[in-house]
C-alpha positions in Angstrom: 24.9 32.2 9.5 23.4 30.5 12.5 23.1 26.9 11.3 22.2 25.5 14.7 19.6 26.8 17.0 20.7 28.0 20.4 19.2 26.6 23.6 15.5 27.2 23.4 13.2 27.9 26.4 10.5 25.3 25.9 8.0 27.9 27.0 8.6 29.7 23.7 7.3 26.7 21.9 4.0 26.5 24.0 1.7 27.4 21.1 3.0 24.7 18.9 3.1 22.1 21.8 -0.6 22.9 22.5 -1.5 22.0 19.0 0.5 18.8 19.2 -1.6 17.9 22.2 -4.8 18.5 20.3 -4.4 16.5 17.1 -7.4 16.7 14.8 -7.1 13.2 13.2 -8.9 11.4 16.1 -11.8 13.8 15.6 -11.7 13.2 11.9 -11.9 9.4 12.4 -15.1 9.9 14.6 -16.6 12.3 11.9 -15.8 9.8 9.1 -17.5 6.9 10.9 -20.6 8.9 11.8 -20.8 10.5 8.3 -20.4 7.2 6.4 -22.8 5.2 8.6 -25.4 7.9 9.1 -28.1 9.7 7.0 -25.9 12.7 6.2 -25.4 14.3 2.9 -22.5 16.6 3.9 -19.7 16.6 6.5 -20.9 20.0 7.7 -24.1 18.4 9.1 -22.0 16.0 11.1 -19.7 18.8 12.4 -22.8 20.7 13.6 -24.0 17.7 15.6 -20.7 16.7 17.2 -20.9 16.8 21.0 -18.9 19.2 23.0 -16.6 18.6 24.8 -15.1 15.4 23.5 -12.5 13.4 25.6 -10.3 10.7 24.1 -7.6 8.6 25.6 -5.1 11.3 24.6 -6.8 14.6 24.8 -9.7 16.7 25.9 -11.2 18.7 23.1 -13.3 21.7 24.5 -14.4 22.9 21.1 -14.2 20.1 18.6 -16.6 21.6 16.1 -14.4 24.7 15.8 -11.3 22.5 15.2 -13.1 20.4 12.6 -14.5 23.4 10.7 -10.9 24.7 10.2 -10.4 21.6 8.0 -13.9 21.5 6.5 -12.6 22.1 2.9 -10.4 19.0 3.1 -13.0 17.0 4.9 -15.5 17.5 2.0 -13.4 14.9 0.2 -15.2 12.3 2.3 -18.5 13.2 0.6 -17.1 11.8 -2.7 -17.1 8.3 -1.0 -20.8 8.5 -0.6 -21.2 9.9 -4.0 -19.4 6.9 -5.6 -16.6 8.9 -7.0 -13.8 7.1 -8.8 -10.4 8.3 -7.5 -8.2 10.0 -10.0 -5.1 8.5 -8.4 -4.0 5.0 -7.5 -3.1 4.0 -4.0 -1.3 0.8 -3.3 -0.5 -1.0 0.0 2.9 -2.0 1.3 2.7 -5.2 -0.8 2.0 -3.2 -4.0 -1.6 -4.2 -4.4 -4.1 -1.6 -5.2 -6.4 -0.6 -2.2 -10.2 -0.1 -2.6 -11.7 3.2 -3.5 -12.9 4.0 0.0 -9.4 3.6 1.4 -7.9 5.6 -1.4 -10.3 8.6 -0.9 -10.1 8.4 2.9 -6.3 8.3 2.9 -6.1 11.2 0.5 -8.4 13.2 2.8 -6.4 12.4 5.9 -3.1 13.3 4.2 -4.6 16.7 3.2 -5.9 17.4 6.7 -2.7 16.3 8.4 -0.7 18.5 5.9 -2.7 21.5 6.9 -2.4 20.9 10.6 1.4 20.2 10.5 2.0 23.4 8.4 0.6 25.4 11.3 2.4 23.4 14.0 5.7 23.6 12.2 5.4 27.3 11.7 4.7 27.8 15.4 7.6 25.7 16.5 10.1 26.9 13.8 9.8 30.6 14.3 11.2 30.8 17.9 14.2 28.7 17.0 15.8 31.4 14.8 18.0 28.9 12.9 18.5 28.5 9.2 19.2 24.8 9.1 16.7 24.2 6.3 18.1 27.0 4.1 21.8 26.1 3.8 23.9 23.5 2.1 26.2 21.0 3.9 29.1 22.4 5.9 32.5 21.4 4.6 32.8 18.9 7.5 29.7 17.0 6.4 29.7 13.9 4.3 26.9 15.1 2.0 27.9 16.9 -1.2 24.6 18.8 -1.5 21.1 19.2 -0.1 18.0 19.1 -2.2 14.8 21.2 -1.8 11.8 20.1 -4.0 10.1 22.9 -5.8 6.8 23.0 -7.6 6.7 24.1 -11.2 4.8 27.3 -10.1 7.5 28.1 -7.6 10.6 28.2 -9.7 10.3 31.9 -10.4 10.9 32.6 -6.7 14.6 31.8 -7.1 17.1 34.0 -8.8 19.5 31.2 -9.7 20.7 29.3 -12.8 18.2 26.9 -14.3 19.2 23.5 -15.8 16.6 21.6 -17.8 18.0 19.1 -20.3 17.2 15.7 -21.7 19.9 14.3 -19.5 18.6 15.9 -16.3 15.0 14.7 -17.0 16.3 11.1 -17.3 17.6 10.9 -13.8 17.2 12.2 -10.3 19.5 14.0 -7.9 20.3 10.7 -6.3 21.1 8.7 -9.5 24.5 7.1 -9.7 26.6 8.0 -11.5 25.6 11.6 -11.0 24.5 14.0 -13.7 27.6 15.7 -15.3 27.4 19.4 -16.0 30.3 21.2 -17.7 32.6 18.2 -17.1 31.9 17.6 -13.4 29.2 16.3 -11.1 26.3 18.8 -10.9 26.8 19.3 -7.1 30.4 20.5 -7.6 29.0 23.9 -8.6 29.7 26.6 -6.0 26.4 28.3 -6.4 22.8 27.0 -5.9 20.8 26.0 -9.0 17.4 24.8 -10.0 17.5 21.4 -11.8 14.6 19.7 -13.6 14.9 16.0 -12.8 12.7 13.0 -13.8 10.6 13.7 -10.7 10.4 17.4 -11.1 12.2 20.6 -10.1 14.5 21.0 -7.1 16.8 23.6 -5.7 20.3 22.1 -5.2 22.4 23.6 -2.4 26.1 22.6 -2.8 28.5 22.6 0.2 28.8 25.9 2.0 26.0 27.6 -0.1 22.6 28.9 1.0 19.2 29.6 -0.5 19.3 32.8 -2.5 16.3 34.0 -0.6 18.1 33.8 2.8 19.3 37.1 4.1 22.6 35.8 5.4 23.5 38.2 8.2 20.1 38.1 9.9 19.1 34.6 8.8 15.7 35.7 7.6 13.8 34.6 4.6 13.3 37.4 2.0 10.1 35.8 0.6 8.7 34.4 3.8 5.0 35.3 3.0 5.3 33.6 -0.4 7.8 30.9 0.4 7.5 27.5 -1.3 5.2 24.8 0.0 8.0 22.6 1.2 9.3 25.5 3.4 6.0 25.7 5.2 6.4 22.2 6.7 10.0 22.2 7.8 10.7 19.1 9.8 7.5 17.1 10.8 6.1 15.6 7.6 2.8 13.9 6.9 3.6 10.5 5.5 0.2 8.8 5.2 0.9 8.6 1.5 4.1 8.6 -0.4 4.1 9.5 -4.1 5.8 6.9 -6.3 8.1 8.4 -9.0 8.0 7.4 -12.6 4.5 5.8 -12.3 3.1 7.1 -15.6 0.2 9.5 -16.3 -1.9 8.4 -13.4 -0.4 9.4 -10.0 0.4 6.4 -7.8 0.8 6.7 -4.0 1.9 4.1 -1.5 0.1 3.8 1.8 2.5 4.5 4.6 0.3 5.6 7.6 3.3 7.2 9.2 4.7 10.5 10.4 8.3 11.6 9.5 10.2 13.8 12.0 13.8 15.0 11.2 15.8 15.0 14.4 18.4 17.5 13.0 15.8 20.1 13.7 16.2 21.6 17.2 12.5 21.6 18.0 12.1 18.0 16.8 15.0 16.9 19.0 13.6 18.7 22.0 10.0 17.5 21.5 10.4 13.8 20.7 8.0 12.7 23.4 5.4 15.2 22.4 5.7 14.2 18.7 5.5 10.5 19.5 2.3 11.1 21.6 0.9 13.1 18.7 1.6 10.2 16.3 0.1 7.7 18.7 -3.1 9.7 19.1 -3.4 9.8 15.2 -2.7 6.1 15.0 0.4 6.7 12.9 3.8 5.2 13.1 6.4 7.9 14.0 9.7 7.7 12.1 12.5 9.8 13.6 15.3 10.2 11.0 18.4 12.2 10.5 18.8 14.3 7.3 21.8 16.5 7.7 24.2 14.2 9.5 
């Protein structure tokens, strides 16, 4: 398996780089201000009246209306602010205090828009690399004992592996110390991948020298690419406007982070640090470069 991507011609990443240079969040901020302060009932009305072109400090948008319409479904969340909707989730600031309803709904909207945009950007940047870094467990030389891939309840059937769902597993997470013991040994000492139901939900555990069951090992291709899990659609640049708190009870709780997380193990993240930093600055987000698979 090709765990590390060979040298990439940056020209092959041109489509993804172009989207990094045209971030939609600055346009969303303009739209939100105009919508909330003007006599508009829908965000569609504002989009239709946006001037073209629009130039900001970071980018020139030749067709901002087209770009915003691609995210119109997510942007309709802003309409709930005017309608006086009560958020179904709780958002807290860094100090743990609950933020107001407008900030809650606005941050949920921005998180959703950014998620959609980064899914497309990551897909365009990932494909030319031809690596399988996200799909394999740690090499024998790595200090980590396993890698964890979060999986939604509706996605578990995508994996032909052993399932483990017990009272003990639901009381802890994959990072709990001491670790969950299965058949007399730590769960990650299994040789094969497995799906575990933890306190915070399902995840695929890849022990050392293992790989995702959906990875075709010789060619390094995903066998379920068209239906791959949500987490696999946003490989290494993550929206981090909100972070979900675990064990928060029946009402979901999120912490406001206003950040962008980029994993530098990924070849294209390492190559495009400057472009990603500029993207984050244009979106008024802190960019956190971090290593995952050291």
